[in-house]
FIDRENKOL-416448 format. One record per residue: x, y, z of N, C-alpha, C in turn. Coordinates in Angstrom, 3 decimals, padded with zeros to 6 digits. Atoms other than C-alpha are relative to their C-alpha. Example, Ala and Ser with C-alpha at 12.3 -4.5 7.8 and 13.67 -1.06 7.14 Angstrom:
<nodes>
<node <000.890, -001.190, 000.000>, <012.300, -004.500, 007.800>, <000.900, 001.200, 000.000>>
<node <-000.820, -001.190, -000.060>, <013.670, -001.060, 007.140>, <-000.770, 001.090, 000.730>>
</nodes>
This chain:
<nodes>
<node <001.128, -001.490, 000.198>, <-000.041, 000.181, -000.287>, <000.968, 001.050, 000.178>>
<node <-001.327, -000.509, 000.410>, <001.863, 002.709, -001.448>, <-000.010, 001.580, 000.381>>
<node <000.173, -001.369, 000.036>, <001.100, 006.037, -000.311>, <-000.939, 000.762, 000.991>>
<node <001.055, -000.357, -000.644>, <-001.042, 008.491, 001.629>, <-000.412, 001.373, -000.669>>
<node <001.000, -001.047, 000.414>, <-003.723, 011.134, 000.339>, <000.066, 001.103, 000.507>>
<node <-000.220, -001.013, -000.782>, <-004.013, 014.450, 000.982>, <-002.041, 000.297, 000.161>>
<node <001.641, 000.383, -000.377>, <-008.077, 013.707, 001.166>, <-000.439, -000.948, 000.186>>
<node <000.615, 001.415, -000.336>, <-009.834, 011.223, 002.683>, <-000.433, -001.121, -000.948>>
<node <000.723, 000.743, 001.039>, <-011.340, 008.030, 000.771>, <-001.501, 000.230, 000.081>>
<node <001.195, 000.098, -000.163>, <-014.758, 007.995, 000.207>, <-000.333, -001.809, -000.286>>
<node <000.093, 001.419, -000.222>, <-015.898, 004.319, 001.576>, <-001.327, -000.454, -000.551>>
<node <001.499, 000.494, 000.605>, <-018.601, 002.094, -000.248>, <-000.285, -000.855, 000.885>>
<node <000.374, 001.366, -000.507>, <-020.441, 000.194, 002.000>, <000.774, -000.294, 001.374>>
<node <-000.401, 000.504, -001.518>, <-019.871, -001.677, 005.366>, <001.549, -001.176, -000.623>>
<node <-001.439, 000.758, -000.083>, <-016.744, -003.649, 005.950>, <-000.635, -001.633, -000.439>>
<node <000.388, 001.179, 000.390>, <-016.740, -007.435, 004.970>, <001.237, -001.026, 000.496>>
<node <-001.307, 000.623, -000.487>, <-014.477, -010.205, 006.131>, <000.649, -000.743, -000.896>>
<node <-000.844, 000.992, 001.194>, <-013.739, -012.241, 003.061>, <-000.202, 001.068, -001.609>>
<node <000.280, -001.056, 000.936>, <-013.139, -010.414, -000.320>, <-000.343, -001.038, -000.897>>
<node <000.416, 000.561, 001.212>, <-014.717, -011.257, -003.828>, <-001.360, -001.002, 000.373>>
<node <001.143, 000.719, -000.243>, <-017.986, -012.643, -002.227>, <-001.112, -000.094, -001.342>>
<node <000.903, -000.108, 001.305>, <-020.003, -011.160, -005.298>, <000.799, 000.536, -000.780>>
<node <-001.147, -000.645, 001.037>, <-016.821, -010.228, -007.409>, <000.487, 001.040, 000.428>>
<node <-000.585, -001.451, -000.388>, <-014.797, -007.035, -007.422>, <-000.610, 000.577, 000.725>>
<node <001.210, -000.798, -000.615>, <-016.523, -004.454, -005.169>, <001.245, 001.035, 000.134>>
<node <-000.841, -001.435, -000.481>, <-014.545, -000.883, -005.022>, <-000.624, 000.598, 001.403>>
<node <000.453, -000.209, -001.834>, <-014.480, -000.021, -001.088>, <000.645, 001.420, -000.062>>
<node <-000.842, -001.444, -000.209>, <-012.570, 003.414, -001.890>, <000.019, 000.741, -001.419>>
<node <-000.393, -000.598, 001.291>, <-012.212, 005.811, -005.113>, <000.448, 001.495, 000.472>>
<node <-000.441, -001.112, -000.501>, <-010.136, 008.644, -004.249>, <000.660, 001.177, -001.559>>
<node <-000.313, -000.662, 001.249>, <-009.610, 011.389, -007.250>, <001.282, 000.561, -000.320>>
<node <-001.490, -000.177, -000.058>, <-006.224, 012.541, -006.077>, <000.496, -000.404, 001.048>>
<node <-001.122, 000.440, -000.926>, <-003.594, 010.953, -004.139>, <000.890, 000.325, 000.119>>
<node <-001.502, -000.588, 000.048>, <-000.540, 013.048, -003.415>, <001.127, -000.922, 000.512>>
<node <-000.558, 000.803, -000.669>, <002.225, 010.836, -002.738>, <001.228, 000.711, 000.370>>
<node <-001.129, -000.714, -000.366>, <005.754, 011.616, -000.926>, <000.691, 000.546, -000.584>>
<node <-000.720, -000.744, 000.758>, <007.542, 012.537, -003.751>, <-000.602, 001.158, -000.844>>
<node <000.675, -000.989, 000.838>, <004.676, 014.928, -005.327>, <-000.540, -000.580, -001.055>>
<node <000.764, 000.603, 001.154>, <003.294, 012.500, -008.006>, <-001.245, -000.251, 000.772>>
<node <001.517, 000.113, -000.056>, <-000.380, 012.337, -008.212>, <-000.578, -001.145, -000.837>>
<node <000.775, 001.119, 000.834>, <-002.822, 009.667, -009.278>, <-001.215, -000.126, 000.464>>
<node <001.102, 000.099, -000.695>, <-006.219, 009.132, -008.842>, <-000.171, -001.764, 000.001>>
<node <000.062, 001.200, 000.103>, <-006.961, 005.659, -007.485>, <-001.363, -000.756, 000.694>>
<node <000.911, 000.890, -000.321>, <-009.574, 003.040, -006.991>, <000.648, -001.226, 000.999>>
<node <-000.557, 001.303, -000.450>, <-009.291, 000.537, -004.279>, <-000.862, -001.243, 000.207>>
<node <000.849, 001.108, 000.417>, <-010.729, -002.814, -004.964>, <000.131, -001.205, 000.616>>
<node <000.159, 001.084, -000.542>, <-011.785, -005.824, -002.899>, <-000.480, -001.068, -000.925>>
<node <000.306, 001.049, 001.335>, <-011.489, -009.011, -005.083>, <000.751, -001.004, 000.583>>
<node <-000.820, 001.111, -000.643>, <-010.284, -012.621, -004.109>, <000.515, -000.450, -001.507>>
<node <-000.668, -000.032, 001.016>, <-009.280, -012.609, -007.926>, <001.064, 001.027, -000.295>>
<node <-001.154, -000.928, 000.227>, <-005.915, -011.166, -009.136>, <-000.481, 000.830, -000.850>>
<node <000.269, -000.788, 001.023>, <-005.862, -008.267, -011.138>, <000.776, -000.838, -001.223>>
<node <-000.503, 000.636, 000.920>, <-004.718, -009.111, -014.459>, <001.761, 000.385, -000.057>>
<node <-001.179, 000.174, -000.364>, <-001.078, -010.038, -014.604>, <000.621, 001.336, -000.543>>
<node <-000.544, -001.128, 001.093>, <-000.126, -007.575, -017.544>, <-000.311, 001.333, 000.598>>
<node <000.496, -001.310, -000.405>, <-001.728, -004.834, -015.445>, <000.650, 000.584, 001.417>>
<node <-000.677, -000.118, -001.561>, <000.470, -005.278, -012.090>, <001.334, 000.391, -000.321>>
<node <-001.292, -000.570, -000.058>, <003.470, -003.236, -011.624>, <000.396, 000.047, 001.593>>
<node <-000.659, 000.302, -001.313>, <003.892, -003.745, -007.952>, <-000.923, -000.894, 001.164>>
<node <000.747, 000.713, -000.866>, <002.673, -005.891, -005.132>, <000.386, -000.028, 001.220>>
<node <-000.389, 000.147, -001.422>, <002.353, -006.425, -001.380>, <-000.767, -000.853, 000.882>>
<node <001.040, 001.147, -000.393>, <000.935, -008.817, 001.130>, <-000.267, 000.324, 001.498>>
<node <000.634, -000.382, -001.657>, <-000.844, -008.108, 004.780>, <000.408, -001.745, 000.363>>
<node <-000.682, 001.415, -001.032>, <001.113, -010.840, 007.014>, <-000.337, 000.043, 001.151>>
<node <000.270, 000.398, -001.331>, <-000.545, -012.322, 009.981>, <000.509, -000.929, 000.766>>
<node <-000.414, 001.151, -000.950>, <000.808, -014.048, 012.809>, <-000.980, -001.156, 000.359>>
<node <000.745, 000.982, -000.739>, <-000.530, -017.104, 014.558>, <-001.123, 000.675, 001.126>>
<node <000.844, -000.804, -001.089>, <-002.136, -014.721, 017.309>, <-000.565, 001.129, -000.869>>
<node <000.807, -000.905, 000.899>, <-003.479, -012.158, 014.451>, <000.471, 001.089, 000.380>>
<node <-000.798, -001.279, 000.136>, <-000.743, -009.548, 014.931>, <000.323, 000.176, -001.762>>
<node <-000.197, -000.169, 001.177>, <000.284, -007.911, 011.657>, <001.414, 000.613, -000.134>>
<node <-001.238, -000.352, 000.435>, <003.901, -007.460, 010.083>, <-000.214, 001.764, -000.723>>
<node <000.049, -001.527, 000.737>, <004.187, -003.455, 008.946>, <001.369, 000.477, 000.070>>
<node <-001.217, -000.424, 000.211>, <007.144, -001.812, 007.782>, <000.170, 001.737, -000.118>>
<node <000.501, -001.390, -000.087>, <008.146, 001.957, 007.778>, <001.161, 000.245, -001.134>>
<node <-001.028, -000.302, 001.232>, <009.599, 003.251, 004.219>, <000.249, 001.450, 000.080>>
<node <-000.090, -001.611, -000.162>, <011.151, 007.014, 004.610>, <-000.189, 000.592, -001.301>>
<node <-000.023, -000.252, 001.424>, <010.900, 007.196, 000.515>, <-001.521, 000.279, -000.157>>
<node <001.363, -000.107, -000.184>, <007.253, 006.629, 001.137>, <-000.976, 000.883, 000.910>>
<node <000.132, -000.578, -000.890>, <007.004, 008.269, 004.535>, <-001.318, -000.412, 000.547>>
<node <001.221, 000.773, -000.730>, <004.565, 005.861, 005.928>, <000.338, -001.242, 000.275>>
<node <000.208, 001.589, -000.109>, <004.064, 002.540, 007.554>, <-001.119, -000.654, -000.858>>
<node <000.707, 000.546, 000.666>, <002.641, -000.051, 005.600>, <000.316, -001.439, 000.192>>
<node <-000.219, 001.474, 000.368>, <002.308, -003.891, 004.639>, <001.496, -000.087, -000.930>>
<node <-001.259, -000.109, 000.696>, <005.681, -005.080, 003.053>, <-000.379, -000.268, -001.524>>
<node <-000.080, 000.209, 001.535>, <006.073, -005.104, -000.908>, <000.504, 001.154, -000.863>>
<node <-000.535, -000.824, 000.876>, <007.178, -003.129, -003.638>, <-000.167, -000.364, -001.322>>
<node <000.493, 000.015, 001.640>, <007.604, -002.680, -007.563>, <000.587, -001.486, -000.423>>
<node <-000.214, 001.458, 000.966>, <007.728, -005.862, -009.958>, <001.340, 000.439, -001.051>>
<node <-001.363, -000.143, 000.879>, <011.123, -006.387, -011.678>, <-000.028, -000.423, -001.171>>
<node <000.056, 000.699, 001.490>, <011.279, -007.112, -015.462>, <000.285, -001.743, -000.043>>
<node <000.158, 001.650, 000.041>, <010.450, -010.939, -016.118>, <-000.564, -000.172, 001.547>>
<node <000.375, 000.582, -001.407>, <009.174, -011.350, -012.557>, <-001.768, -000.494, 000.221>>
<node <001.304, 000.268, -000.302>, <006.043, -013.206, -011.621>, <-000.387, 000.716, 001.188>>
<node <000.586, -001.137, -001.141>, <003.543, -011.247, -009.294>, <000.547, -000.454, 001.212>>
<node <-000.325, 000.872, -001.580>, <003.978, -013.702, -006.528>, <001.761, -000.069, 000.336>>
<node <-001.365, -000.079, -000.373>, <007.654, -013.856, -006.968>, <000.660, 001.691, 000.628>>
<node <-000.597, -001.544, -000.498>, <007.892, -009.694, -006.424>, <-000.408, -000.148, 001.547>>
<node <-000.147, -000.017, -001.494>, <006.222, -010.407, -002.789>, <000.539, -000.736, 000.637>>
<node <-000.681, 000.886, -000.685>, <008.241, -013.229, -001.980>, <001.291, 000.744, 000.359>>
<node <-001.285, -000.863, 000.103>, <011.294, -010.987, -002.784>, <000.110, 001.276, 001.060>>
<node <000.107, -001.253, -001.054>, <010.123, -007.738, -001.059>, <-000.112, -000.014, 001.100>>
<node <000.078, 000.211, -001.245>, <009.078, -009.521, 001.896>, <001.394, -000.484, 000.400>>
<node <-001.222, 000.758, -000.770>, <012.512, -011.364, 002.514>, <000.631, 001.509, 000.123>>
<node <-000.621, -000.443, -000.284>, <014.337, -008.312, 001.724>, <-000.427, 001.326, 001.048>>
<node <000.779, -000.828, -000.900>, <011.718, -005.795, 003.883>, <000.102, -000.521, 001.502>>
<node <000.349, 000.577, -001.519>, <011.314, -008.268, 006.831>, <000.590, -001.436, 000.249>>
<node <-000.404, 000.992, -000.250>, <013.622, -011.137, 006.510>, <-000.677, -001.380, -000.061>>
<node <000.890, 001.286, 000.036>, <010.563, -013.608, 006.400>, <-000.067, -000.571, -001.719>>
<node <000.278, 000.606, 001.605>, <010.519, -016.157, 003.451>, <-001.103, -000.584, 000.089>>
<node <001.604, 000.536, 000.229>, <006.870, -016.943, 002.235>, <000.090, -000.850, -001.037>>
<node <000.355, 001.247, 001.110>, <005.578, -019.627, 000.299>, <-000.907, 000.406, -001.061>>
<node <000.768, -000.635, 001.147>, <004.339, -018.355, -002.970>, <-001.422, -000.566, 000.385>>
<node <001.180, 000.377, -000.022>, <001.455, -020.798, -002.637>, <-001.186, 000.271, 000.818>>
<node <000.827, -000.469, -001.122>, <000.217, -019.304, 000.565>, <-000.812, 001.430, -000.117>>
<node <000.135, -001.433, 000.383>, <-000.229, -015.928, -000.884>, <-001.811, 000.112, -000.416>>
<node <001.311, 000.169, 000.387>, <-003.955, -015.402, -001.325>, <-000.518, 001.568, -000.548>>
<node <000.291, -001.338, 000.824>, <-005.131, -012.447, -003.677>, <-001.496, 000.531, 000.911>>
<node <000.984, -000.284, -000.983>, <-007.542, -010.088, -001.471>, <-000.481, 001.442, -000.772>>
<node <000.610, -001.074, 000.340>, <-007.859, -007.127, -003.478>, <001.507, 001.085, -001.171>>
<node <-001.183, -000.791, 001.089>, <-005.680, -004.323, -005.852>, <-000.504, 001.363, 000.210>>
<node <000.300, -001.343, -000.026>, <-005.260, -000.443, -005.850>, <000.186, 000.087, -001.793>>
<node <-000.381, -000.522, 001.695>, <-005.705, 000.647, -009.846>, <000.051, 001.519, -000.141>>
<node <-000.398, -001.741, -000.091>, <-003.887, 003.891, -010.269>, <000.014, 000.581, -001.673>>
<node <000.100, -000.786, 001.114>, <-004.799, 006.377, -013.135>, <000.643, 001.241, 000.282>>
<node <-001.274, -001.065, -000.382>, <-001.519, 008.679, -013.007>, <-000.880, 001.399, -000.482>>
<node <000.110, -001.394, 000.293>, <-002.120, 012.424, -012.915>, <001.015, 000.862, -000.476>>
<node <-001.164, -000.441, -000.279>, <001.128, 013.029, -013.018>, <001.224, -000.967, -000.329>>
<node <-000.664, 000.950, 000.168>, <004.347, 011.164, -014.033>, <000.593, -000.686, 001.565>>
<node <-000.180, 001.061, -001.734>, <005.215, 008.411, -010.978>, <000.964, -001.002, -000.310>>
<node <-000.464, 001.236, 000.103>, <006.625, 005.413, -010.258>, <-000.558, -001.293, -000.560>>
<node <000.984, 000.497, 000.897>, <003.755, 004.037, -012.137>, <000.591, -000.185, -001.155>>
<node <-000.564, -000.248, 001.576>, <003.932, 003.077, -015.914>, <-000.829, 000.979, -000.356>>
<node <000.605, -001.188, 000.728>, <002.931, 005.903, -017.950>, <-001.610, -000.545, -000.149>>
<node <001.533, 000.842, 000.131>, <-000.550, 004.028, -018.769>, <-000.843, -000.044, 001.544>>
<node <000.545, 000.325, -001.096>, <-001.174, 003.503, -014.980>, <000.179, -001.451, -000.088>>
<node <-000.278, 001.273, -000.598>, <-001.566, 000.024, -013.545>, <-001.013, -000.373, 001.082>>
<node <000.500, 000.079, -001.248>, <-002.479, -001.847, -010.549>, <000.956, -000.600, 001.023>>
<node <-001.118, 001.042, -000.969>, <-000.606, -002.923, -007.387>, <-000.869, -000.905, 000.725>>
<node <000.798, 001.196, -000.341>, <-001.931, -006.279, -006.594>, <000.213, -000.518, 001.913>>
<node <-000.082, 000.091, -001.192>, <-002.630, -006.922, -002.713>, <-000.174, -001.315, 000.410>>
<node <000.086, 000.991, -000.406>, <-002.302, -010.202, -000.826>, <-000.340, -000.302, 001.274>>
<node <-000.015, 000.050, -001.095>, <-002.919, -011.811, 002.389>, <000.841, -001.321, 000.273>>
<node <-000.538, 000.934, 000.124>, <-000.994, -014.430, 003.869>, <000.199, -000.035, 001.655>>
<node <000.074, 000.251, -001.367>, <-000.455, -016.046, 007.645>, <001.220, -000.708, 000.413>>
<node <-001.044, 000.762, -000.469>, <002.738, -017.468, 009.078>, <-000.507, -000.561, 001.490>>
<node <000.427, 000.915, -000.964>, <002.314, -020.239, 011.510>, <000.465, 000.452, 001.551>>
<node <-000.521, -000.113, -001.274>, <004.307, -018.927, 014.596>, <-000.291, 001.556, 000.314>>
<node <000.731, -001.276, -000.785>, <003.861, -015.653, 016.821>, <001.132, 001.078, -000.213>>
<node <-001.114, -000.614, -000.133>, <005.870, -012.650, 016.028>, <001.083, -000.678, -000.378>>
<node <-001.496, 000.275, 000.367>, <008.749, -013.994, 014.275>, <001.047, 001.017, 000.011>>
<node <-001.047, -000.702, 000.186>, <012.009, -011.833, 014.170>, <-000.504, 000.732, -001.170>>
<node <-000.081, -000.706, 001.443>, <011.989, -009.024, 011.420>, <001.152, 000.687, -000.075>>
<node <-001.210, -000.602, 000.461>, <015.066, -007.836, 009.784>, <000.271, 000.518, -001.364>>
<node <000.193, -000.496, 001.096>, <015.155, -005.335, 007.005>, <001.562, -000.272, -000.898>>
<node <-001.404, -000.332, 000.791>, <018.174, -005.916, 004.305>, <000.360, 001.107, -000.917>>
<node <-000.436, -001.276, 001.260>, <017.662, -002.721, 002.167>, <-000.491, 001.249, 001.021>>
<node <000.218, -001.255, -000.438>, <017.617, 000.737, 003.250>, <-001.132, 000.690, -000.387>>
<node <001.452, -000.442, 000.169>, <014.222, 001.511, 001.972>, <-000.978, -000.211, 001.022>>
<node <000.434, -000.083, -001.141>, <013.104, 000.472, 005.179>, <000.584, 000.323, 001.079>>
<node <-000.846, -000.442, -001.336>, <014.200, 001.795, 008.571>, <-000.617, -000.725, 001.016>>
<node <000.377, 000.521, -001.300>, <012.030, 000.005, 010.980>, <-001.251, -000.858, -000.269>>
<node <000.635, 001.216, -000.061>, <009.718, -003.050, 011.186>, <-000.838, -000.278, 001.279>>
<node <000.541, 000.516, -001.320>, <007.223, -004.343, 013.913>, <-001.122, -000.703, -000.329>>
<node <001.548, 000.706, -000.127>, <004.261, -006.673, 014.753>, <-000.610, 000.758, 000.716>>
<node <001.146, -000.489, -000.739>, <001.078, -004.998, 015.725>, <-001.035, -000.358, 000.245>>
<node <001.655, 000.236, -000.084>, <-002.512, -005.784, 016.726>, <-000.906, 000.681, -000.883>>
<node <000.815, -000.719, 000.855>, <-005.194, -004.411, 014.729>, <-000.255, 001.465, 000.049>>
<node <-000.072, -001.206, -000.294>, <-005.556, -001.480, 016.694>, <000.971, 000.876, -000.382>>
<node <-001.230, -001.188, 000.267>, <-002.273, -000.023, 016.363>, <000.241, -000.082, -001.648>>
<node <000.155, -000.073, 001.331>, <-002.515, -001.319, 012.729>, <-000.708, 001.162, -000.531>>
<node <000.822, -001.075, 000.037>, <-005.409, 001.217, 012.267>, <000.531, 001.428, 000.419>>
<node <-000.760, -001.203, -000.415>, <-003.604, 003.803, 014.342>, <000.923, 000.544, -000.789>>
<node <-000.957, -000.357, 000.930>, <-000.657, 003.794, 011.959>, <-000.254, 000.020, -001.244>>
<node <-000.030, 000.187, 001.200>, <-002.077, 003.307, 008.893>, <-001.370, 000.268, -000.420>>
<node <001.336, -000.067, 000.069>, <-006.031, 004.360, 009.242>, <-000.175, 001.198, -001.069>>
<node <000.383, -000.871, 000.493>, <-005.575, 007.603, 007.393>, <000.384, 000.048, -001.616>>
<node <-000.314, 000.191, 001.355>, <-003.981, 006.291, 004.217>, <-001.050, -000.423, -000.774>>
<node <001.321, 000.196, 001.262>, <-005.966, 006.101, 001.111>, <-000.117, -001.462, 000.228>>
<node <000.121, 001.069, 000.183>, <-005.549, 002.388, 001.009>, <-000.932, -000.897, 001.408>>
<node <000.600, 000.402, -001.359>, <-007.050, 001.664, 004.522>, <-001.167, -000.739, -000.330>>
<node <001.352, 001.014, -000.146>, <-010.625, 000.537, 003.470>, <000.012, -001.172, -000.742>>
<node <-000.370, 001.494, 000.261>, <-009.317, -002.453, 001.786>, <000.317, -000.788, 001.424>>
<node <-000.474, 000.829, -001.078>, <-007.663, -003.569, 004.958>, <-000.884, 000.152, 001.268>>
<node <001.034, -000.372, -000.613>, <-010.394, -002.198, 006.801>, <-001.335, -001.227, 000.093>>
<node <001.022, 001.003, 000.497>, <-013.050, -004.628, 004.964>, <000.554, -001.121, -000.151>>
<node <-000.434, 001.317, 000.054>, <-010.646, -007.795, 005.017>, <000.011, -000.193, 001.664>>
<node <-000.447, 000.099, -001.755>, <-010.075, -007.071, 008.900>, <-000.688, 000.123, 000.700>>
<node <000.837, -000.271, -001.122>, <-013.060, -005.992, 010.758>, <-000.643, -001.001, -000.174>>
<node <001.148, 000.698, 000.420>, <-015.608, -008.190, 011.321>, <-001.320, 000.413, -000.449>>
<node <001.042, -000.873, 000.324>, <-018.980, -007.599, 009.813>, <-000.583, 000.617, 000.789>>
<node <000.432, -000.859, -000.950>, <-020.693, -004.572, 011.012>, <000.630, 000.871, 001.031>>
<node <-000.789, -001.059, -000.763>, <-017.880, -003.052, 012.758>, <000.414, 001.026, -000.409>>
<node <-000.149, -001.321, 000.295>, <-017.111, 000.377, 012.653>, <001.673, 000.505, 000.303>>
<node <-001.084, -000.717, -000.379>, <-013.812, 002.476, 012.604>, <000.149, 000.707, 001.146>>
<node <-000.109, -000.781, -001.652>, <-012.642, 003.557, 016.037>, <000.147, 001.458, -000.360>>
<node <000.158, -001.503, 000.058>, <-013.262, 007.232, 016.413>, <-000.695, 000.403, -001.163>>
<node <000.845, -000.495, 001.110>, <-015.267, 007.355, 013.056>, <-000.942, -000.434, -000.295>>
<node <001.402, 000.831, 000.399>, <-018.512, 005.728, 013.588>, <-000.452, -000.928, 000.589>>
</nodes>
């Protein structure tokens, strides 16, 4: 999840526990997200258990949950935000390979590709040049679980300067203002739950 916007997302409908029950569903549509480097894009945040078309995906990330329900987060000074680990796809790389490589670089965790469950994507329509393709594209979002409790995290690259395991409340406290949060909320909150302090 890739940046914070200058305006809050328009959330469509209540949270759900699982993606794609009735096919893809837009959970937020933001006409302009301004990223830390000054680039701008319109972004749709989509809940879906089917992956975005492979040819559209330029980046990917994964929400990693441990055996007790904590989530792995990383802090990127370039993006100026806490988020789930992930990053940009390299030429010739399959989307799941991108996730496994980025997670290993950013957290030291080695994930099983087969355990990565697609749960949604962010669809970018560029308003200025940025780190996305000129024509835009998608950032694929996965979920996975690790079988242990808070395994040690260690970054192997300088794009991540901090990492931690957090509970759902702290996850929302650190990331709840990000444009992509409605996807996390739809996936992680029980049906009918509301955002803390928002309703």
